[in-house]
C-alpha positions in Angstrom: -20.9 19.1 4.2 -18.8 17.0 1.9 -17.7 19.8 -0.5 -16.6 21.7 2.4 -14.9 19.2 3.9 -13.0 18.5 0.5 -12.8 21.9 0.1 -10.9 22.4 3.9 -8.5 19.5 2.9 -7.7 20.7 -0.4 -6.3 24.0 1.5 -3.8 22.0 3.7 -0.1 21.5 2.7 1.3 18.4 1.3 2.9 16.8 4.2 -0.9 17.7 6.5 -2.9 16.3 3.2 0.0 13.1 3.4 -0.8 12.6 7.0 -4.3 13.3 6.6 -5.0 10.7 3.7 -2.8 8.2 5.2 -4.6 8.1 8.3 -7.4 7.1 6.4 -5.9 4.4 4.8 -4.6 3.2 8.5 -8.5 3.6 9.1 -9.2 1.4 6.4 -7.1 -1.6 7.6 -8.9 -1.4 11.1 -12.1 -1.5 9.5 -10.7 -4.5 7.6 -9.5 -6.4 10.9 -12.6 -5.5 12.7 -14.1 -8.5 11.1 -13.1 -10.7 13.8 -15.8 -8.8 15.8 -18.4 -10.3 13.2 -17.1 -14.0 12.6 -14.1 -16.4 13.8 -13.2 -17.2 10.2 -14.8 -15.8 7.2 -13.1 -18.8 5.4 -9.9 -18.9 3.2 -11.8 -17.7 -0.3 -12.5 -14.8 1.2 -8.9 -14.1 2.4 -7.7 -15.1 -1.0 -9.9 -13.2 -2.8 -9.0 -10.0 -0.5 -5.1 -10.9 -1.0 -6.0 -11.1 -5.1 -8.0 -7.5 -4.8 -4.6 -6.2 -2.7 -2.5 -7.1 -5.8 -4.7 -5.7 -8.3 -5.5 -2.2 -6.7 -0.9 -2.1 -6.2 -0.1 -3.0 -9.5 -2.8 -1.2 -11.1 -1.4 2.0 -8.7 2.2 1.6 -9.8 1.9 2.3 -12.8 -1.5 5.2 -13.4 -0.9 6.9 -10.0 3.2 6.8 -9.9 4.9 5.9 -12.7 3.3 7.4 -15.3 3.3 10.7 -13.4 7.2 10.3 -12.5 7.7 9.9 -16.6 6.1 12.9 -17.0 7.4 14.6 -14.3 10.8 13.6 -15.6 10.1 15.3 -19.1 8.8 18.3 -17.8 11.7 19.1 -15.6 13.9 18.5 -18.3 15.4 15.3 -17.7 15.4 11.8 -20.2 11.8 11.1 -19.2 12.6 7.0 -18.6 15.7 7.2 -16.6 14.0 8.3 -13.3 11.6 6.0 -13.9 13.8 3.2 -14.6 16.2 3.8 -11.6 13.7 5.1 -9.3 11.7 1.8 -10.2 14.4 -0.4 -9.5 15.7 1.0 -6.2 12.3 0.8 -4.9 12.4 -2.5 -5.7 15.8 -3.7 -4.2 15.0 -1.5 -0.8 12.2 -3.8 -0.2 14.0 -6.5 -1.3 16.6 -6.1 1.5 13.8 -5.3 3.7 11.9 -8.7 2.9 15.6 -10.4 3.7 16.4 -8.8 6.9 12.9 -8.1 8.6 11.7 -11.6 10.1 7.9 -11.9 8.9 5.1 -14.6 8.3 2.8 -15.0 5.9 -0.9 -15.2 6.0 -1.3 -19.5 5.3 2.0 -20.3 5.9 3.5 -22.3 9.2 5.6 -21.6 11.7 8.4 -23.4 10.0 8.6 -21.0 6.6 9.4 -17.4 8.4 11.6 -15.8 6.7 14.2 -12.9 7.2 16.5 -13.2 9.9 16.2 -16.3 12.3 14.2 -15.1 15.5 11.6 -16.3 18.2 9.3 -13.8 18.0 5.5 -14.8 18.2 3.6 -15.7 15.2 1.1 -12.8 15.4 4.4 -10.2 15.6 5.4 -12.2 12.4 2.2 -11.9 11.0 1.9 -8.2 11.4 5.4 -7.4 10.5 4.6 -9.4 6.8 1.5 -6.9 6.0 3.8 -4.1 7.2 6.2 -4.3 4.6 3.6 -4.0 2.0 2.3 -0.5 3.6 6.1 1.0 4.2 5.4 1.8 0.3 1.9 2.4 -0.1 2.3 5.3 2.9 5.2 6.8 0.8 3.6 6.6 -2.6 1.1 8.5 -0.6 3.3 11.4 0.9 5.2 11.3 -2.7 2.0 12.0 -4.7 0.9 14.6 -2.5 3.9 16.3 -2.2 4.8 16.5 -6.3 0.7 18.3 -6.4 2.3 21.0 -4.1 5.2 21.3 -6.4 3.1 22.6 -8.8 3.6 20.3 -12.0 1.0 20.0 -14.7 1.2 16.2 -14.5 0.9 15.7 -10.9 -3.0 16.3 -9.5 -4.7 16.7 -6.2 -7.4 14.6 -7.8 -4.6 11.6 -8.9 -3.2 12.0 -5.0 -6.4 11.6 -3.2 -7.3 8.3 -6.0 -4.4 7.4 -5.0 -4.9 6.9 -1.4 -8.5 5.6 -1.9 -7.6 2.8 -3.8 -4.6 2.4 -1.2 -7.4 2.8 1.6 -9.8 -0.1 -0.3 -7.0 -2.8 -0.3 -5.8 -2.3 3.0 -8.8 -3.1 4.3 -7.8 -7.1 3.1 -5.2 -6.8 4.6 -6.1 -5.9 7.9 -8.6 -9.1 7.8 -5.5 -10.9 6.1 -3.7 -10.3 10.2 -6.5 -10.6 12.1 -8.8 -13.5 10.9 -5.9 -16.4 11.2 -4.9 -15.1 14.2 -8.4 -15.1 15.5 -8.8 -18.7 14.1 -6.1 -20.0 16.1 -7.7 -18.7 19.2 -6.5 -15.1 20.0 -9.3 -12.9 21.4 -10.9 -10.7 19.2 -9.5 -7.5 20.5 -6.0 -8.7 20.3 -6.7 -10.1 16.7 -8.2 -6.4 15.8 -5.4 -4.5 17.7 -2.5 -6.9 15.7 -4.6 -6.5 12.5 -4.6 -2.5 12.4 -1.0 -2.0 13.8 0.1 -3.5 10.5 -0.6 0.0 8.9 0.8 2.3 11.5 3.7 2.6 9.5 1.2 4.6 7.0 1.3 7.8 8.1 4.9 7.9 9.4 5.9 6.7 5.7 3.4 9.1 4.2 4.5 12.4 6.1 8.3 11.4 5.1 7.9 11.0 1.9 6.0 14.0 1.3 8.9 16.2 3.2 11.3 14.7 1.0 10.4 15.6 -2.3 8.8 19.2 -1.2 12.2 19.9 0.3 14.5 18.6 -2.6 12.3 18.6 -5.7 14.5 17.4 -8.1 13.8 14.0 -6.6 10.3 13.6 -7.3 10.2 11.4 -10.1 12.7 9.4 -8.5 10.3 9.1 -5.9 7.1 8.5 -7.4 9.0 5.3 -9.6 10.5 4.2 -6.2 7.7 4.0 -4.8 6.4 2.0 -7.6 8.9 -0.3 -7.3 8.4 -1.0 -4.1 5.2 -1.6 -4.3 5.5 -3.9 -7.3 7.7 -6.0 -5.3 5.4 -6.6 -3.2 3.1 -7.8 -5.2 5.1 -9.9 -7.1 7.2 -11.5 -4.3 4.5 -11.5 -1.4 1.0 -10.6 -2.1 0.3 -12.6 -5.2 2.2 -15.9 -3.7 0.2 -15.4 -0.7 -3.0 -15.8 -2.4 -1.8 -18.5 -4.2 -1.1 -20.3 -1.2 -4.6 -20.5 -0.6 -5.6 -23.0 -2.9 -8.3 -20.7 -3.9 -6.2 -19.3 -7.1 -9.0 -18.3 -9.5 -10.6 -16.7 -7.2 -7.6 -14.6 -6.1 -7.1 -14.1 -10.0 -10.6 -12.8 -10.8 -10.2 -10.3 -7.7 -7.1 -9.0 -8.8 -8.6 -8.4 -12.2 -11.2 -6.4 -10.5 -8.8 -4.6 -8.1 -7.0 -3.8 -10.9 -9.8 -2.3 -13.0 -11.2 0.0 -10.4 -8.0 1.4 -9.4 -7.4 2.2 -13.0 -11.0 3.8 -13.2 -10.4 5.7 -9.8 -7.5 7.3 -11.2 -8.6 8.2 -14.7 -12.1 9.5 -13.3 -10.5 11.8 -10.6 -7.3 13.0 -12.8 -8.4 16.2 -15.2 
């Protein structure tokens, strides 16, 4: 049954593969948010570890699943191998910096007076969702671009590596859903609403994944730039958002250990599933 499912998934075109994979990553976010149906608050240690794990996965995916293939693809396509990676990586970081400066959001463990982005009167729940949504845009884009690269037929892009990326992002999305839902539940928001807001933070992933796959399959010269762009966006989020959020919890040692575990797991997944 599992083999048949994998075979059927492999027969889909890149856009449909990206959509299905991003539905999985969205579902993992919902799974993490579902913790609120079990407990009111799992504690700051667990949240810190969850954020650290997410940072490790995203950092590893930025290189093994995105930057390294971007460099290899650029070489295959006749570019100076490092140029698309450098340009795309910096552009991705710049795009997330603009979004970070404009989009109102509030990080886990932050007080109401620490809202970032443009001034707003939006509720805390919405601002928490938007903070995690910033993480999920480059993640969805990364999944879409990875499957688009496979359909383009380049030897350095593999179906296994794209699947590994989707699995890794799904695993780290689980604690991100928890990071939104649990603080809301601790503040007295109902379980259903806390869950709803937690899973809502990943609704952008299928949209970004489909757009990424469409873009690179329609304009193949964009591929190495797009892979690096997604890597830059993810790396910016790790440095600017996820690691500081984990440090803010006051449990930096736990966050660091979990970041190492997340990094190792993502690295192992990519290497194991790539040809």
